[in-house]
N, C-alpha and C positions, 0 to 999 in steps of 0.2 A: 535406364530409368533412374531418375534421381529421387532420393528420399530426403525428407526434411528431418533434421535432428532437433529434438526438443531442447531448448536452451536450459542451462543449469540454473536452479534457484539458489542464489547466494545467501539470502537472508529471508526468513519467513517470520513475520510478526503477527500471524493470525489472519487478520483481514487485509493486511498489506504485505507485499513481498517485493524483493529486489531480485531481478533476473538478469543474467548475462545477455547483452544484446549483440555486441560485436567486440573486437579486440580493444576498442577505445571507449565504449560506453556501456552503461547498465540502464535498464528501464525499470520503472516503478509501476506496479499494478495494484489495484484495490479490488477486493471482492465486493460486488454490489448486486443488489436486486434489480434486474432489468425486466421490462415487460415487452413481449412480442406484440407489435402493433396490430398484427393480423389476427392472431389467435387469442390475444389478451392473456396469455399464459405468463406467469412470473417465474423466473429462474435466477439462480445466482451464477454470475460470470465474473471472470477477472477482467477488469477494464483498465486500459492504459491511462496512467496519470502523468508521466513525464520521463525525460531522459536525464541522466547525470553522467559526468565523466569519471567519477570515483564513487566508491561505496559510501565514503564519509559524506560527500556532497549529496548523495541520495538520501542518507539518514537526515541530513539537515533539511532537505526539501520536504521530507515526510513530516517533520516537526513544524516547519514553516507553513505548509499547506494544511496542517492539522488533519492528516489523512487517517490517523488512528482514532479520532474522536467521532462518535456517533451523534450527529446533530439532532436526531430524533429523540435521544435520551436526555437532552439538556432542557431543563425547565427553569433555570435561574442561574444567577452568577455563581453560587456555591457549587452546584453540580458541574458547571463549566470548568471552574478552577480545579475541582477534583479530577475531572477527565484530563485536563492538561497535565496535572501531576502524574497521573497514571501513564500517559503518553510519554512524558519525559523519562519516567522510570523504566519503561519498556525499551526505549532507545538506548539509555545508559547501560542497561543490562546486556544488550547486544554488543555494545562497544567494549565491554569488559571481556567478552569471550575471545 
């Protein structure tokens, strides 16, 4: 009988994480609210966002796709710019470690 091994989480940024996929790639996942179409129940699940060949490229992709920014919380240019600053600061903090 084969058992599946859970892949290691390399970086956790709260609502976004980078997980090991195989020896050549990492995958990016985002915690999102999803609704079951049958039961109409809403739950939080990690949803796939993309692959990257290195952790650095995964961090670049997170910034480029603005995955750390909650679009529901933005109500103007100032709040958007503040969220971008916070996103960049979180990624820079991870890169320092």
